[in-house]
C-alpha positions as CSV (number, residue, x, y, z in Angstrom):
1,A,-12.3,3.0,14.1
2,S,-12.0,2.6,10.3
3,G,-15.1,0.4,10.2
4,L,-17.1,3.1,12.1
5,A,-15.9,5.8,9.6
6,V,-17.1,3.7,6.7
7,V,-20.5,3.2,8.2
8,C,-20.8,7.0,8.9
9,L,-19.8,7.8,5.3
10,L,-22.4,5.4,3.9
11,A,-25.1,6.8,6.2
12,L,-24.2,10.4,5.1
13,G,-24.6,9.5,1.5
14,L,-27.9,7.8,2.0
15,C,-29.2,10.7,4.2
16,A,-28.4,13.0,1.3
17,G,-31.1,11.2,-0.7
18,F,-33.8,12.1,1.8
19,V,-33.2,15.8,2.4
20,A,-36.4,17.7,1.7
21,P,-36.3,20.3,-1.0
22,S,-35.7,23.8,0.2
23,G,-38.8,25.7,1.3
24,R,-40.9,22.5,1.7
25,A,-41.7,20.5,4.8
26,A,-39.6,17.3,5.1
27,G,-42.2,15.3,7.0
28,P,-45.5,13.6,5.8
29,P,-48.6,15.8,5.5
30,S,-51.0,15.8,8.4
31,A,-54.4,14.0,8.3
32,A,-56.2,17.4,8.2
33,A,-54.1,18.5,5.2
34,G,-55.0,15.3,3.5
35,R,-58.7,15.8,3.9
36,V,-58.4,19.3,2.6
37,A,-56.6,18.0,-0.5
38,E,-59.4,15.5,-1.1
39,V,-62.1,18.2,-0.9
40,Q,-60.2,20.5,-3.2
41,R,-59.3,17.9,-5.8
42,P,-62.2,17.1,-8.3
43,S,-63.2,13.5,-8.6
44,G,-61.3,11.6,-11.3
45,V,-58.5,14.1,-11.6
46,G,-55.0,12.6,-11.2
47,A,-51.9,13.9,-9.5
48,T,-50.9,17.5,-10.5
49,P,-47.6,18.0,-12.5
50,E,-46.1,19.6,-9.4
51,A,-46.8,16.5,-7.3
52,S,-45.4,14.2,-10.1
53,E,-42.3,16.3,-10.3
54,T,-41.8,16.2,-6.6
55,A,-42.1,12.4,-6.6
56,W,-39.5,12.0,-9.3
57,S,-37.2,14.5,-7.5
58,S,-37.4,12.4,-4.3
59,V,-36.6,9.3,-6.2
60,A,-33.6,11.0,-7.9
61,R,-32.4,12.4,-4.6
62,F,-32.6,8.9,-3.1
63,F,-30.6,7.2,-5.8
64,G,-28.2,10.1,-6.0
65,G,-27.6,9.8,-2.2
66,A,-27.2,6.1,-2.4
67,L,-24.6,6.4,-5.2
68,L,-22.7,9.0,-3.2
69,G,-22.7,6.7,-0.2
70,I,-21.4,3.8,-2.2
71,A,-18.6,6.0,-3.7
72,L,-17.6,7.2,-0.2
73,L,-17.7,3.6,1.1
74,G,-15.4,2.5,-1.7
75,S,-12.9,5.3,-1.2
76,A,-12.9,4.7,2.6
77,A,-12.6,1.0,2.4
78,S,-9.6,1.2,0.0
79,P,-6.3,0.5,1.9
80,A,-4.2,3.6,2.3
81,R,-0.9,3.1,0.6
82,A,2.1,5.0,1.7
83,D,4.0,6.9,-1.0
84,L,7.3,5.4,-2.1
85,E,9.1,8.4,-0.7
86,D,7.6,7.9,2.7
87,T,9.5,4.6,3.3
88,L,12.6,5.6,5.2
89,I,15.5,3.2,4.7
90,P,18.3,3.2,7.3
91,V,21.7,4.1,5.8
92,D,23.9,3.6,8.8
93,G,23.7,2.9,12.5
94,K,23.7,6.6,13.5
95,G,20.1,7.3,12.4
96,K,20.7,8.5,8.8
97,T,18.0,7.5,6.4
98,A,17.2,7.7,2.7
99,T,14.3,7.1,0.4
100,L,13.9,5.6,-3.1
101,T,12.2,7.2,-6.1
102,K,10.2,5.1,-8.4
103,E,13.0,5.1,-11.0
104,Q,15.6,4.1,-8.4
105,L,13.4,1.2,-7.2
106,V,12.9,-0.1,-10.7
107,R,16.7,0.0,-11.3
108,A,17.5,-1.5,-7.9
109,K,15.0,-4.4,-8.6
110,R,16.6,-5.1,-11.9
111,L,20.1,-5.2,-10.4
112,F,19.0,-7.5,-7.6
113,N,17.2,-9.9,-10.0
114,N,20.2,-10.0,-12.3
115,A,22.9,-10.5,-9.6
116,C,21.3,-11.9,-6.5
117,A,17.9,-13.5,-7.2
118,I,19.5,-16.8,-8.4
119,C,20.2,-17.5,-4.7
120,H,18.0,-15.0,-2.9
121,V,14.7,-15.0,-4.7
122,G,12.0,-13.4,-2.5
123,G,14.7,-12.6,0.1
124,G,15.3,-16.3,0.9
125,N,18.7,-18.1,0.7
126,R,19.0,-21.1,-1.5
127,T,22.4,-22.1,0.0
128,N,21.4,-21.7,3.6
129,Q,17.7,-21.5,4.5
130,N,18.5,-20.6,8.1
131,V,19.9,-17.2,7.1
132,G,17.8,-15.2,4.6
133,L,17.5,-11.5,3.8
134,G,14.7,-10.9,6.3
135,M,15.1,-8.0,8.8
136,E,15.7,-10.3,11.8
137,E,18.5,-12.2,10.0
138,L,20.1,-9.0,8.8
139,Q,20.0,-7.5,12.3
140,G,21.6,-10.7,13.8
141,G,24.7,-10.7,11.6
142,L,28.0,-9.5,12.9
143,P,28.5,-6.8,12.0
144,T,24.8,-5.9,11.5
145,R,23.5,-6.0,7.9
146,A,20.3,-4.1,8.6
147,T,21.5,-0.9,7.1
148,V,22.6,0.1,3.6
149,E,26.1,0.5,4.8
150,G,26.1,-2.9,6.4
151,I,25.0,-4.7,3.2
152,V,27.3,-2.7,1.0
153,N,30.3,-3.7,3.2
154,F,29.2,-7.3,3.0
155,L,28.9,-7.1,-0.8
156,N,32.4,-5.6,-1.0
157,A,34.0,-8.2,1.3
158,P,31.6,-10.9,2.7
159,V,32.2,-12.7,5.9
160,T,30.4,-15.4,7.8
161,Y,27.3,-14.7,9.9
162,D,29.5,-14.3,13.0
163,G,31.9,-12.0,11.2
164,L,34.9,-14.2,11.8
165,K,35.7,-15.8,8.5
166,D,36.1,-14.4,4.9
167,V,33.7,-16.1,2.5
168,S,34.5,-14.0,-0.6
169,E,35.5,-17.1,-2.5
170,T,32.0,-18.6,-2.2
171,H,29.8,-15.5,-2.2
172,P,29.7,-13.0,-5.1
173,S,31.5,-9.8,-4.1
174,I,33.7,-7.0,-5.4
175,K,36.6,-8.7,-3.7
176,S,36.1,-11.8,-5.7
177,A,35.0,-10.2,-8.9
178,D,37.5,-12.4,-10.8
179,L,35.5,-15.4,-9.7
180,F,32.0,-13.9,-10.3
181,P,31.8,-12.2,-13.7
182,K,28.5,-10.3,-12.8
183,M,30.4,-8.5,-10.1
184,R,33.0,-7.1,-12.4
185,S,30.8,-4.3,-13.7
186,M,29.3,-3.4,-10.4
187,K,29.9,0.1,-9.1
188,Q,29.5,1.2,-5.5
189,Q,26.2,2.9,-6.4
190,D,24.9,-0.4,-7.7
191,L,25.7,-2.0,-4.4
192,V,23.9,0.9,-2.6
193,D,20.8,0.4,-4.8
194,I,20.7,-3.3,-4.2
195,S,21.0,-2.8,-0.5
196,M,18.2,-0.2,-0.5
197,Y,16.0,-2.6,-2.4
198,I,16.6,-5.4,0.1
199,L,15.7,-3.1,3.0
200,Y,12.8,-1.5,1.1
201,Q,11.2,-5.0,0.6
202,N,11.6,-5.7,4.3
203,F,9.7,-2.6,5.2
204,T,6.9,-2.9,2.6
205,I,6.2,-6.7,2.5
206,P,7.8,-8.0,5.7
207,E,5.3,-10.9,5.8
208,K,6.6,-12.2,2.4
209,W,10.1,-11.0,2.1
210,G,12.6,-13.6,3.4
211,G,10.1,-16.5,2.8
212,G,11.8,-17.3,-0.5
213,K,10.1,-19.4,-3.2
214,Q,7.0,-20.1,-1.2
215,Y,5.7,-16.6,-2.0
216,Y,7.2,-16.2,-5.4
């Protein structure tokens, strides 16, 4: 459908170059009209200024229409990019959602890179390549980590993937901030921002996020 729209837009622009001037016939003159013109034009006399102007106008309209068609083609062929505020991020399992502003995204990315990227660059997992930060892995955890609330809970007090064992001594968290200095200055809002960044990446670059270093 998008390809058809592009073709139509290009054709529209090109057609604009062939529209006849207002008040004049768009088609070629008839043979009878041509003979009359030959009789009326004295021998050796070139084209009239009016005819020359008409020819240049036609050329100008043609190139103008062609440029318009190219401009329309370029704008139609450009991928539509959703606004940042259009990406709905699940906050909890009850359907509540939130969005990020550009400023929040920049801050969240900085927090993630500073505190998490050493093990989770590109959404991967350096210590366990079977469980990254891709949406499928987040959804499979117990309890689920596919919401802001789920990731925040994990960063406060991490447990194993099946939810049965505490792993705060080996995974940075608020609970084990005495073992992980970077977590000592973390506020709950920081955890929320990091969580939203992880989920935002899943929604905007799902084909890359979770692939780790092979994409980064």
